[in-house]
C-alpha positions as CSV (number, residue, x, y, z in Angstrom):
1,M,10.4,-116.7,-51.0
2,P,11.5,-117.0,-47.4
3,K,10.1,-114.6,-44.9
4,R,12.2,-112.3,-42.9
5,K,12.3,-112.6,-39.3
6,S,9.9,-110.4,-37.4
7,S,11.4,-107.7,-35.3
8,N,11.9,-108.5,-31.6
9,L,11.1,-104.9,-30.5
10,T,8.9,-104.9,-27.5
11,K,5.6,-103.0,-27.6
12,G,6.1,-99.3,-27.0
13,S,9.8,-99.3,-27.8
14,K,11.4,-97.6,-30.8
15,S,14.1,-98.6,-33.2
16,K,17.1,-96.4,-34.1
17,E,15.5,-95.8,-37.5
18,E,12.3,-94.6,-35.9
19,T,14.1,-92.3,-33.5
20,K,16.2,-90.8,-36.3
21,A,13.0,-90.3,-38.4
22,D,11.3,-88.6,-35.5
23,A,14.3,-86.3,-35.1
24,I,14.3,-85.3,-38.8
25,L,10.5,-84.6,-38.8
26,G,11.0,-82.6,-35.6
27,E,12.9,-80.1,-37.7
28,I,9.8,-79.2,-39.6
29,S,7.8,-76.6,-37.8
30,G,4.1,-77.0,-37.7
31,D,3.8,-73.4,-38.8
32,F,5.7,-74.3,-42.1
33,L,2.8,-76.5,-43.0
34,E,0.0,-74.1,-41.9
35,C,-1.5,-71.2,-43.9
36,P,-0.5,-67.9,-42.3
37,I,-4.0,-66.5,-43.1
38,C,-6.4,-69.2,-41.8
39,L,-3.8,-71.0,-39.5
40,E,-5.1,-74.3,-40.8
41,P,-3.1,-77.0,-42.7
42,L,-2.4,-75.8,-46.2
43,K,-5.0,-76.7,-48.8
44,D,-4.1,-76.3,-52.5
45,P,-1.0,-74.4,-51.5
46,K,0.1,-71.6,-53.8
47,I,3.6,-70.1,-53.5
48,L,4.3,-66.4,-54.2
49,P,7.5,-65.0,-55.7
50,C,8.6,-64.0,-52.2
51,L,8.4,-67.8,-51.3
52,H,5.6,-67.4,-48.8
53,T,2.8,-70.0,-49.2
54,F,-0.9,-69.7,-48.7
55,C,-4.1,-71.7,-49.3
56,E,-5.4,-70.9,-52.7
57,G,-8.9,-70.0,-51.3
58,C,-7.4,-67.8,-48.6
59,L,-5.2,-65.9,-51.1
60,K,-8.2,-65.3,-53.3
61,K,-10.2,-63.7,-50.5
62,F,-7.2,-61.6,-49.4
63,V,-6.5,-60.3,-53.0
64,A,-10.2,-59.5,-53.4
65,Q,-9.9,-57.0,-50.4
66,D,-7.1,-55.1,-52.0
67,K,-8.2,-51.9,-53.8
68,V,-5.3,-51.8,-56.2
69,K,-6.0,-54.0,-59.3
70,N,-3.3,-56.4,-60.5
71,K,-1.2,-55.8,-57.5
72,F,-1.3,-56.8,-53.8
73,Q,1.1,-57.0,-50.8
74,C,2.2,-60.4,-49.4
75,P,0.2,-60.9,-46.2
76,T,3.4,-62.0,-44.5
77,C,6.3,-59.7,-45.7
78,R,4.3,-56.9,-47.4
79,T,6.3,-57.4,-50.6
80,E,4.4,-55.9,-53.5
81,T,3.3,-58.8,-55.8
82,V,2.0,-58.6,-59.3
83,L,-1.2,-60.7,-59.9
84,P,-0.8,-63.0,-63.0
85,K,-3.4,-62.9,-65.8
86,G,-5.1,-66.1,-64.6
87,G,-5.4,-64.7,-61.1
88,V,-4.4,-66.6,-57.9
89,A,-4.8,-69.9,-59.7
90,S,-1.9,-69.0,-62.0
91,F,0.6,-68.9,-59.1
92,K,2.8,-72.0,-58.9
93,S,1.5,-74.8,-56.7
94,N,3.8,-75.6,-53.9
95,F,4.2,-79.4,-54.5
96,F,7.0,-79.5,-52.0
97,V,4.8,-78.4,-49.1
98,Q,2.0,-80.6,-50.3
99,S,4.3,-83.6,-50.5
100,L,5.9,-82.8,-47.2
101,S,2.5,-82.5,-45.6
102,D,1.5,-86.0,-47.0
103,T,4.8,-87.4,-45.8
104,V,4.4,-86.1,-42.3
105,Q,0.8,-87.4,-42.1
106,A,1.9,-90.8,-43.4
107,H,4.7,-90.9,-40.8
108,K,2.4,-90.0,-38.0
109,S,-0.1,-92.7,-39.1
110,L,2.6,-95.3,-39.2
111,V,4.1,-94.4,-35.9
112,S,0.7,-94.3,-34.2
113,K,0.0,-97.9,-35.3
114,E,1.0,-100.6,-32.9
115,D,2.8,-103.6,-34.4
116,D,0.1,-106.1,-33.5
117,K,-2.7,-103.9,-34.8
118,V,-1.6,-103.1,-38.3
119,Q,-4.6,-103.6,-40.6
120,C,-4.6,-105.4,-43.9
121,D,-4.7,-102.8,-46.7
122,N,-6.5,-105.2,-49.1
123,C,-9.5,-106.6,-47.2
124,E,-9.3,-104.0,-44.4
125,E,-10.7,-106.6,-42.0
126,E,-8.0,-108.8,-40.6
127,G,-4.7,-107.9,-38.9
128,A,-1.7,-107.8,-41.1
129,N,1.2,-110.1,-40.6
130,H,3.0,-109.6,-43.9
131,G,4.1,-106.7,-46.0
132,C,4.9,-106.2,-49.8
133,V,8.1,-104.1,-50.3
134,P,7.4,-102.8,-53.9
135,C,3.7,-102.1,-53.2
136,E,4.4,-100.7,-49.7
137,E,1.2,-102.4,-48.4
138,F,0.3,-104.6,-45.5
139,F,-1.6,-108.0,-46.0
140,C,-3.2,-110.7,-43.8
141,D,-2.4,-114.4,-44.2
142,E,-5.2,-114.9,-46.7
143,C,-4.6,-111.8,-48.8
144,I,-0.9,-112.4,-49.0
145,C,-1.6,-115.8,-50.6
146,A,-3.7,-114.1,-53.3
147,H,-1.1,-111.5,-53.8
148,R,1.5,-114.1,-54.4
149,R,-0.6,-115.9,-57.0
150,G,-1.1,-112.7,-59.0
151,K,0.8,-112.6,-62.3
152,R,2.2,-109.1,-61.8
153,T,2.9,-109.5,-58.0
154,R,4.1,-113.0,-57.7
155,S,7.8,-111.8,-57.9
156,H,7.4,-109.1,-55.2
157,E,9.4,-109.3,-52.1
158,V,7.3,-110.1,-49.0
159,I,8.5,-109.4,-45.5
160,G,7.0,-109.3,-42.1
161,A,4.6,-106.5,-41.3
162,V,6.8,-105.1,-38.5
163,D,9.8,-105.0,-40.8
164,L,7.9,-103.1,-43.5
165,K,6.6,-100.7,-41.0
166,E,10.2,-99.9,-39.9
167,Q,11.2,-99.4,-43.6
168,L,8.3,-97.1,-44.3
169,I,8.9,-95.0,-41.1
170,T,12.5,-94.6,-42.1
171,K,11.5,-93.6,-45.6
172,T,9.0,-91.0,-44.5
173,G,11.5,-89.7,-42.0
174,S,13.9,-88.7,-44.7
175,L,11.2,-86.2,-46.0
176,K,12.2,-86.9,-49.6
177,S,9.5,-88.3,-51.7
178,K,10.7,-90.5,-54.5
179,S,7.3,-90.4,-56.2
180,L,6.7,-87.6,-58.8
181,P,3.5,-85.5,-58.5
182,I,0.7,-85.9,-61.1
183,C,0.4,-83.0,-63.7
184,P,-2.6,-80.8,-62.7
185,K,-3.5,-80.5,-66.4
186,H,-3.2,-84.1,-67.6
187,D,-4.5,-86.9,-65.4
188,D,-2.3,-89.9,-64.6
189,E,0.8,-88.2,-66.1
190,K,3.7,-87.6,-63.8
191,M,5.8,-84.5,-64.1
192,K,9.2,-86.1,-64.9
193,F,10.4,-83.4,-67.4
194,Y,11.7,-79.9,-66.8
195,C,11.0,-77.1,-69.2
196,E,14.1,-74.8,-69.4
197,T,12.1,-72.2,-71.2
198,C,9.3,-71.9,-68.7
199,K,11.4,-72.9,-65.7
200,H,9.1,-75.4,-64.2
201,P,8.4,-79.2,-64.3
202,I,6.0,-80.6,-66.9
203,C,4.6,-84.0,-67.9
204,R,4.9,-86.0,-71.2
205,D,1.7,-84.6,-72.6
206,C,2.9,-81.1,-71.9
207,T,6.0,-81.6,-74.0
208,V,3.9,-82.2,-77.1
209,L,1.2,-79.7,-76.3
210,Q,1.8,-76.4,-74.4
211,H,5.6,-76.8,-74.5
212,K,6.1,-78.3,-77.9
213,N,8.8,-75.9,-79.2
214,H,10.4,-75.3,-75.8
215,Q,13.7,-76.5,-74.5
216,Y,13.2,-79.3,-72.0
217,G,14.8,-82.4,-70.6
218,Y,14.4,-85.1,-67.9
219,L,14.0,-83.6,-64.5
220,A,16.4,-86.2,-63.0
221,D,19.1,-85.1,-65.4
222,T,18.7,-81.4,-64.6
223,V,18.3,-81.5,-60.9
224,C,22.0,-82.0,-60.0
225,N,23.0,-78.7,-61.6
226,I,20.0,-76.9,-60.1
227,R,20.9,-78.2,-56.7
228,A,24.4,-77.0,-57.1
229,E,23.3,-73.5,-58.3
230,I,20.9,-73.2,-55.4
231,K,23.6,-74.2,-52.9
232,N,25.9,-71.5,-54.3
233,K,23.2,-68.9,-53.9
234,L,22.5,-70.3,-50.4
235,E,26.1,-69.8,-49.4
236,A,26.0,-66.2,-50.5
237,A,22.6,-65.8,-48.7
238,R,24.1,-67.2,-45.5
239,Q,27.0,-64.6,-45.7
240,K,24.3,-61.9,-46.2
241,I,22.5,-63.2,-43.2
242,T,25.7,-62.9,-41.2
243,E,26.2,-59.4,-42.5
244,Y,22.6,-58.4,-41.5
245,Q,23.0,-60.1,-38.2
246,D,26.1,-57.9,-37.6
247,K,24.0,-54.9,-38.6
248,A,21.2,-55.9,-36.3
249,S,23.8,-56.2,-33.5
250,A,25.2,-52.8,-34.4
251,V,21.7,-51.3,-34.3
252,A,21.0,-52.9,-31.0
253,K,24.4,-51.6,-29.7
254,K,23.6,-48.1,-30.9
255,Q,20.1,-48.3,-29.4
256,A,21.7,-49.4,-26.1
257,E,24.2,-46.5,-26.4
258,L,21.3,-44.1,-27.2
259,D,19.3,-45.3,-24.2
260,T,22.4,-45.0,-21.9
261,R,23.1,-41.5,-23.1
262,R,19.5,-40.5,-22.9
263,K,19.5,-41.7,-19.3
264,K,22.7,-39.8,-18.6
265,A,21.3,-36.7,-20.3
266,A,18.1,-37.0,-18.2
267,V,20.3,-37.2,-15.1
268,D,22.3,-34.2,-16.2
269,I,19.1,-32.2,-16.8
270,N,17.8,-33.1,-13.4
271,A,21.1,-32.1,-11.8
272,A,21.2,-28.9,-13.8
273,A,17.6,-28.2,-12.8
274,K,18.4,-28.9,-9.2
275,E,21.3,-26.5,-9.3
276,E,19.2,-23.9,-11.0
277,I,16.5,-24.3,-8.4
278,K,19.1,-24.1,-5.7
279,Y,20.6,-20.9,-7.3
280,L,17.1,-19.3,-7.8
281,T,16.1,-20.3,-4.3
282,S,19.3,-18.6,-2.9
283,L,18.4,-15.5,-4.9
284,V,14.9,-15.5,-3.5
285,R,16.2,-16.1,0.0
286,R,18.7,-13.3,-0.4
287,K,16.0,-10.9,-1.7
288,Q,13.8,-12.1,1.2
289,T,16.6,-11.1,3.7
290,E,17.1,-7.8,2.0
291,L,13.4,-7.0,2.1
292,K,13.2,-8.0,5.8
293,E,16.2,-5.9,6.6
294,R,14.7,-3.0,4.7
295,L,11.4,-3.5,6.5
296,A,13.2,-3.6,9.9
297,S,15.1,-0.4,9.1
298,I,11.9,1.4,8.0
299,T,9.9,0.2,11.1
300,A,12.9,1.1,13.3
301,D,13.0,4.6,12.0
302,R,9.3,5.0,12.4
303,S,9.3,3.5,15.8
304,K,12.0,6.0,16.7
305,Q,9.9,8.8,15.3
306,L,6.9,7.6,17.2
307,S,9.0,7.3,20.4
308,S,10.2,10.9,20.0
309,I,6.6,12.1,19.5
310,S,5.6,10.0,22.5
311,D,8.4,11.5,24.6
312,S,7.3,15.0,23.6
313,V,3.7,14.4,24.3
314,G,4.4,12.8,27.6
315,S,6.7,15.6,28.7
316,T,4.2,18.3,27.7
317,L,1.4,16.3,29.3
318,D,3.4,16.0,32.6
319,G,4.1,19.7,32.5
320,L,0.4,20.6,31.9
321,S,-0.8,18.2,34.5
322,S,1.6,19.4,37.2
323,T,1.0,23.1,36.4
324,V,-2.8,22.6,36.4
325,D,-2.6,20.7,39.7
326,F,-0.4,23.3,41.3
327,S,-2.6,26.2,40.0
328,E,-5.8,24.5,41.2
329,K,-4.4,24.0,44.7
330,V,-3.2,27.6,44.9
331,I,-6.6,29.0,43.8
332,E,-8.6,26.7,46.1
333,H,-6.4,26.5,49.2
334,G,-4.0,29.4,49.0
335,S,-4.4,32.8,50.7
336,D,-4.7,36.0,48.9
337,F,-1.0,36.5,49.4
338,D,-0.2,33.0,48.0
339,V,-2.3,33.6,44.9
340,M,-0.8,37.0,44.2
341,N,2.7,35.7,44.9
342,A,2.3,32.7,42.4
343,Y,0.4,34.7,39.9
344,S,3.2,35.7,37.6
345,D,4.9,32.3,37.6
346,V,1.6,30.4,37.1
347,T,0.4,32.5,34.2
348,A,3.8,32.5,32.5
349,R,4.0,28.7,32.8
350,L,0.4,28.2,31.6
351,Q,0.9,30.6,28.7
352,S,4.1,28.8,27.7
353,L,2.3,25.4,27.7
354,L,-0.8,26.8,25.9
355,E,1.3,28.4,23.1
356,G,3.2,25.1,22.4
357,S,2.1,23.3,19.2
358,T,0.4,20.0,19.5
359,P,2.5,17.2,18.0
360,D,1.4,16.0,14.6
361,I,1.2,12.2,14.2
362,P,1.3,11.3,10.5
363,D,-1.7,9.2,9.4
364,D,0.4,6.8,7.4
365,I,3.3,6.4,9.8
366,S,2.0,2.9,10.5
367,H,1.3,2.2,6.8
368,V,3.9,-0.5,6.1
369,M,2.9,-3.2,3.6
370,F,4.3,-5.7,1.1
371,E,3.0,-5.4,-2.4
372,L,4.1,-7.7,-5.2
373,K,3.8,-6.0,-8.5
374,T,4.2,-8.1,-11.7
375,G,4.9,-6.8,-15.1
376,K,5.4,-8.9,-18.2
377,K,8.8,-10.2,-17.1
378,N,9.8,-8.3,-14.0
379,K,8.7,-8.6,-10.4
380,F,9.6,-5.9,-7.8
381,V,8.6,-5.1,-4.3
382,V,7.5,-1.8,-2.8
383,L,7.3,-1.2,0.9
384,G,4.7,1.5,1.3
385,N,5.4,4.9,3.1
386,N,4.5,8.1,1.3
387,N,6.3,10.2,3.9
388,D,9.6,8.2,3.5
389,E,11.5,10.2,0.9
390,E,13.6,7.3,-0.4
391,I,10.7,4.9,-0.7
392,Q,8.5,7.6,-2.1
393,D,11.0,8.2,-4.9
394,D,11.2,4.5,-5.7
395,D,7.5,4.2,-5.9
396,M,7.0,7.2,-8.1
397,A,9.9,6.3,-10.4
398,E,9.4,2.5,-10.7
399,E,7.0,2.6,-13.6
400,E,9.0,5.3,-15.3
401,K,12.3,3.3,-14.8
402,S,10.8,0.1,-16.3
403,R,9.5,1.9,-19.5
404,A,10.6,0.3,-22.8
405,E,11.6,3.6,-24.6
406,A,12.5,7.2,-23.8
407,T,14.0,10.3,-25.3
408,F,16.4,12.4,-23.3
409,R,18.8,15.3,-23.8
410,F,22.3,16.3,-22.7
411,T,23.5,19.9,-22.9
412,V,27.2,20.3,-23.0
413,D,28.5,23.6,-21.7
414,N,31.9,25.2,-22.7
415,F,32.0,22.8,-25.6
416,S,35.1,24.5,-27.2
417,N,37.1,23.6,-24.1
418,V,36.0,20.0,-23.8
419,N,39.2,17.8,-23.9
420,E,37.9,14.6,-22.2
421,R,34.8,12.5,-22.2
422,K,31.5,13.8,-20.7
423,L,28.5,11.8,-19.6
424,S,24.9,12.9,-19.2
425,P,22.8,12.2,-16.2
426,A,21.3,8.7,-16.2
427,V,17.9,8.0,-17.6
428,F,16.3,4.7,-16.7
429,I,14.9,2.5,-19.5
430,R,14.1,-1.1,-18.7
431,N,15.4,-0.4,-15.2
432,L,18.9,0.2,-16.7
433,P,20.7,3.5,-16.5
434,W,21.4,5.0,-19.9
435,K,23.6,8.0,-20.7
436,I,24.8,10.0,-23.6
437,F,28.6,9.8,-23.8
438,I,30.7,12.2,-25.8
439,Q,34.4,12.2,-26.4
440,P,36.6,14.4,-28.7
441,G,38.5,12.3,-31.2
442,H,42.1,13.5,-31.4
443,K,43.3,12.6,-34.8
444,P,46.0,14.9,-36.3
445,D,44.4,17.5,-38.4
446,N,41.1,15.5,-38.3
447,K,39.5,16.1,-34.9
448,S,36.0,14.8,-34.6
449,L,33.1,14.6,-32.0
450,G,32.5,11.1,-30.8
451,V,29.0,10.4,-29.6
452,Y,28.0,7.1,-27.9
453,L,25.1,5.5,-26.0
454,H,26.3,4.3,-22.7
455,C,24.5,1.7,-20.6
456,D,26.0,2.1,-17.1
457,A,24.6,-1.1,-15.5
458,D,26.7,-2.3,-12.6
459,F,25.9,-5.9,-12.1
460,D,27.9,-8.8,-10.7
461,S,26.5,-11.2,-13.3
462,L,26.9,-10.9,-17.0
463,L,24.0,-9.0,-18.5
464,S,22.8,-8.1,-22.0
465,C,20.1,-5.9,-23.5
466,R,19.1,-5.6,-27.1
467,A,18.5,-2.0,-28.0
468,S,18.1,0.4,-30.9
469,A,18.8,4.1,-30.7
470,E,18.9,7.3,-32.6
471,L,21.6,9.8,-31.6
472,R,20.8,13.4,-32.5
473,L,22.6,16.7,-32.5
474,I,19.9,19.3,-32.0
475,P,20.1,22.5,-34.1
476,Q,19.9,25.9,-32.3
477,K,19.3,27.9,-35.4
478,N,16.1,28.1,-37.5
479,D,15.9,26.2,-40.8
480,V,18.7,23.7,-39.7
481,Q,17.9,20.0,-39.8
482,T,18.6,17.8,-36.8
483,Y,21.7,15.7,-37.4
484,K,20.9,12.0,-36.8
485,R,22.7,8.6,-36.8
486,N,21.1,5.3,-35.8
487,I,22.5,2.2,-34.0
488,S,21.1,-1.2,-33.2
489,I,23.2,-3.4,-30.9
490,V,23.2,-5.8,-28.0
491,F,24.7,-4.1,-24.9
492,Y,26.7,-6.2,-22.4
493,S,27.9,-5.6,-18.9
494,N,31.4,-5.6,-20.2
495,E,30.7,-3.7,-23.4
496,K,28.7,-0.6,-22.4
497,N,29.4,1.9,-25.1
498,W,28.2,1.9,-28.7
499,G,28.1,4.8,-31.2
500,Y,30.3,6.8,-33.5
501,R,33.8,8.0,-32.8
502,D,33.4,10.2,-36.0
503,F,29.9,11.4,-35.3
504,M,30.6,14.8,-36.8
505,P,33.8,16.7,-37.6
506,W,34.8,19.0,-34.7
507,H,35.1,22.1,-36.8
508,E,31.6,21.7,-38.1
509,V,30.2,21.4,-34.6
510,C,32.0,24.5,-33.5
511,D,31.0,26.6,-36.6
512,P,28.1,29.0,-35.6
513,Q,27.0,29.1,-39.2
514,K,26.2,25.4,-39.1
515,G,23.7,26.2,-36.3
516,Y,24.5,23.5,-33.8
517,I,26.4,25.6,-31.2
518,K,25.2,28.7,-29.4
519,D,26.8,30.4,-26.4
520,D,29.4,27.6,-26.6
521,K,26.8,25.0,-25.8
522,I,25.6,22.0,-27.9
523,I,22.5,19.9,-27.3
524,L,22.6,16.2,-27.8
525,E,19.5,13.9,-27.8
526,A,19.0,10.2,-27.7
527,Y,15.9,8.2,-28.5
528,V,16.3,4.7,-27.0
529,K,14.1,1.6,-27.4
530,A,15.2,-1.5,-25.5
531,D,14.1,-5.0,-24.9
532,A,13.9,-6.4,-21.4
533,P,17.5,-7.1,-20.2
534,R,18.5,-10.8,-20.0
535,G,21.0,-12.4,-17.7
536,M,23.6,-14.8,-19.1
537,K,24.4,-18.2,-17.7
538,E,27.7,-19.9,-18.5
539,I,27.2,-23.0,-20.6
540,I,29.2,-25.3,-22.8
541,L,27.7,-25.3,-26.3
542,G,27.4,-28.9,-27.5
543,N,30.0,-29.6,-30.2
544,I,28.6,-31.4,-33.2
545,F,31.2,-30.3,-35.6
546,S,33.7,-33.1,-35.4
547,E,34.2,-36.5,-33.8
548,E,37.7,-35.4,-32.8
549,M,36.3,-32.7,-30.7
550,Q,33.8,-35.0,-29.1
551,A,36.7,-37.1,-27.9
552,K,38.2,-33.9,-26.3
553,E,35.0,-32.5,-24.8
554,M,36.4,-33.1,-21.3
555,E,39.5,-31.1,-22.2
556,L,38.0,-27.7,-23.0
557,Q,40.5,-25.4,-24.6
558,T,40.3,-21.7,-23.7
559,E,43.1,-20.4,-25.9
560,E,44.8,-21.4,-29.1
561,T,47.1,-20.0,-31.8
562,F,46.4,-21.2,-35.3
563,R,47.6,-20.3,-38.9
564,F,46.0,-19.9,-42.3
565,T,48.0,-20.1,-45.5
566,V,46.3,-18.1,-48.3
567,E,47.5,-19.2,-51.8
568,N,47.3,-17.3,-55.1
569,V,47.0,-14.0,-53.3
570,S,47.5,-11.9,-56.5
571,K,44.4,-13.5,-58.0
572,L,42.3,-13.3,-54.8
573,M,38.9,-11.8,-55.6
574,G,36.7,-12.9,-52.8
575,K,37.0,-13.8,-49.1
576,K,38.8,-17.0,-48.0
577,L,38.2,-18.9,-44.8
578,S,40.7,-21.0,-42.9
579,R,40.0,-24.4,-41.4
580,T,37.9,-24.6,-38.3
581,V,39.6,-24.6,-34.9
582,F,37.6,-25.3,-31.7
583,I,38.2,-23.1,-28.7
584,C,35.7,-23.2,-25.8
585,N,33.8,-25.7,-28.0
586,L,33.1,-22.9,-30.5
587,P,34.2,-23.1,-34.1
588,W,36.7,-20.3,-35.1
589,K,38.1,-19.3,-38.5
590,I,40.4,-16.7,-39.9
591,V,38.8,-14.7,-42.8
592,A,40.9,-13.0,-45.4
593,D,39.2,-10.6,-47.8
594,P,40.6,-8.2,-50.4
595,D,38.6,-5.0,-49.6
596,S,38.3,-2.2,-52.1
597,D,36.8,1.2,-51.2
598,A,33.8,1.9,-53.4
599,Q,34.8,5.6,-53.5
600,W,38.5,4.9,-54.0
601,P,38.9,1.7,-56.0
602,D,42.7,2.1,-56.1
603,N,42.8,2.2,-52.3
604,K,42.7,-1.6,-51.9
605,N,43.3,-3.2,-48.5
606,L,43.7,-6.7,-47.0
607,S,40.9,-7.2,-44.5
608,V,41.4,-9.8,-41.8
609,Y,38.8,-10.9,-39.4
610,L,38.1,-13.6,-36.8
611,Q,34.8,-15.4,-37.3
612,C,32.9,-17.7,-34.9
613,D,30.8,-20.0,-37.0
614,A,28.6,-21.5,-34.3
615,D,25.2,-22.6,-35.6
616,S,22.8,-22.4,-32.7
617,N,19.1,-21.6,-32.4
618,S,19.7,-20.0,-29.0
619,F,21.3,-16.7,-28.4
620,W,25.0,-17.0,-27.3
621,A,27.9,-14.8,-26.5
622,C,31.6,-15.3,-25.9
623,C,34.2,-12.7,-24.5
624,T,37.5,-12.8,-26.4
625,S,40.9,-11.3,-26.5
626,V,42.5,-11.6,-30.0
627,E,45.7,-10.8,-31.8
628,L,45.7,-11.1,-35.6
629,R,49.1,-11.4,-37.3
630,L,50.6,-11.4,-40.8
631,I,53.6,-13.7,-40.5
632,P,56.8,-12.6,-42.4
633,Q,58.5,-15.0,-44.8
634,K,61.8,-13.1,-44.9
635,N,64.5,-12.8,-42.3
636,G,64.7,-9.6,-40.3
637,V,61.0,-8.7,-40.9
638,Q,58.6,-8.3,-37.9
639,A,55.2,-9.8,-37.9
640,H,52.4,-7.3,-38.5
641,K,50.0,-7.4,-35.6
642,Q,46.7,-5.9,-34.5
643,K,44.8,-6.6,-31.3
644,F,41.2,-6.3,-30.2
645,D,38.9,-7.4,-27.3
646,H,35.4,-8.2,-28.4
647,V,32.2,-10.0,-27.3
648,F,31.2,-12.4,-30.2
649,H,27.6,-13.3,-30.2
650,S,25.0,-15.0,-32.5
651,N,24.1,-11.7,-34.2
652,E,27.6,-10.5,-34.7
653,N,30.0,-13.4,-35.2
654,K,32.8,-11.6,-37.1
655,W,35.2,-8.9,-35.9
656,G,38.5,-7.6,-37.1
657,F,40.2,-5.0,-39.3
658,P,38.9,-3.9,-42.7
659,E,42.2,-2.1,-43.2
660,F,44.6,-4.6,-41.8
661,M,47.3,-3.7,-44.3
662,L,47.5,-2.0,-47.7
663,W,47.2,-4.5,-50.5
664,D,50.3,-3.1,-52.3
665,E,52.4,-3.7,-49.1
666,V,51.1,-7.2,-48.8
667,C,51.9,-8.1,-52.4
668,D,55.4,-6.4,-52.3
669,P,58.0,-9.1,-52.1
670,Q,60.4,-6.5,-50.6
671,K,58.2,-6.1,-47.6
672,G,58.7,-9.8,-46.9
673,Y,55.1,-11.0,-46.2
674,I,54.5,-12.8,-49.5
675,K,56.4,-15.7,-51.1
676,D,55.5,-17.9,-54.0
677,D,52.2,-15.9,-54.1
678,K,51.3,-17.1,-50.6
679,I,50.8,-15.3,-47.3
680,I,50.5,-16.7,-43.8
681,L,47.9,-15.3,-41.4
682,E,47.9,-16.3,-37.7
683,A,45.3,-15.8,-34.9
684,S,46.1,-16.0,-31.2
685,L,42.7,-16.3,-29.4
686,K,41.9,-16.4,-25.7
687,A,38.2,-16.9,-25.0
688,G,36.0,-17.1,-22.0
689,A,33.4,-19.8,-21.6
690,A,30.5,-19.5,-24.1
691,C,27.3,-18.2,-22.6
692,A,23.7,-18.6,-23.6
693,M,21.1,-15.9,-23.0
694,V,18.3,-16.8,-20.6
């Protein structure tokens, strides 16, 4: 058989086939052929159901460490894996990785050999000049002659060693091994069959032994369909990868947005803190100025007082000195006539000076000090001077004014002639002035005494104070019980009164037999317990209620009119709430409720309220002006309206009218407010900025 021409490639250069093979092998990562546990080339590789491969020995050691029997987590992906009955050895062997590893090693061995140093595979002594294509072996000149004489090998194609090397390099570079692996259970038997029942390759002996009654066929006949099936699933998997990549991008985008907003929020916090520090600093500076001005005024008054004493002392001293000097000179140097002539004047002057009182210098006139007194929450300053009436009163009353609770009375004279409101003197609790406030309620044929608690705090800033109180009418007759009514409320600087407009019917108060009036006088008493007052700072409550509002957070609405259609009114048994409308970033709703009086079940009313459904852990408040309307559905009928001004807050988020309209009138079609068993309610709301307590 003629020999092929040897390759003319120079030493160290590569053919196109070698370069292509190197590129294909370059796609295989070294990590793919290494055990993730020992980081060495895979030895007896076993593949788990999650498709991660490990050395059999490494996997056995790893499973032995797991405390849970029959289960373990994949060392790579932490997927829970069930251990088969035969243990780690029963996992499938990864023939693909083993074959790939052998192919890579063979390729590296071939590439590393220089063309003129390829060794004969038969004698392993001489350099090879020839190669057998079917046997894929290299031979020297002597051994190739013997190979050609052999009965089984005389027909084999023989080419040059360099050409065979190129063929083998190209073949290993394709990464596909054409040889079948040997069955691990039956020596020298290749696994060329595929068991459909067990879903894995088998050998000829396996078909008649372990897989005798199973469905099986030639592996080569089955592989095409299997490749197609895997390719279809791979296509779906690639789409899933794209989907997850999009999700990963979305997560990264959200994380970036979160980081950006966090940074902005941090900047806003710093800015707010800076403004707060600036504001508090200005308050301290202002207080500092006030204290210094007060100090200057007190010291000026005392300096004036000392100056007056000094002038008096100096004047008296000058008079005494000049009189004594004149008298001494007359006595010592004057004649008898001079002495007698000056006698009356000298004695009168001396007597006048001697009878004059010696000026009194107060011991504490120089006692000016700054003392910082701290309570639980309050700090106040006292400038000491026990003789200064104003300061003395402040010092003595400070502790009393800051008390947390007190009981005080209010005697109302000429009660039968009271036609307007009367207020008691102020009593200080928590440094706020509290008064009892009475007012006659002028209802036709139903006059009553209204009694309220009044917090008369005059502050520029919005203020609140949580308080509980018991209002009492004190009896002036034996065996008569004190009449009491309790309240618990948060007072505000713009809502200072709270109590009962119908505290007691007027005629009962004025009836001497009831025992509450005597000599046309009544005695009212209030027991008040209050928390420390808190200022309020204007804030914007964060809106988490709707994405629509988040888009409008820069356009804060302070007033709005919205409607609520109530259906099936005749069957209405419980309260109904309208949709939420955001005003000042607070969620507002109209509440409709059929209200029946427990004492008079037939006296049913339509109750209408405005409700602020803000869900906040902090204490908040919002000043509002509201008009609630029942809209007519008949021409010529006026809307039924009722107005109120109220401060909504977290402890009292609903306000309105329990007797908005009689139920019979609402349901009467002739009145024009109901149609098709529907009524239309409307709320016109104007709100100030929401405030949080600090």
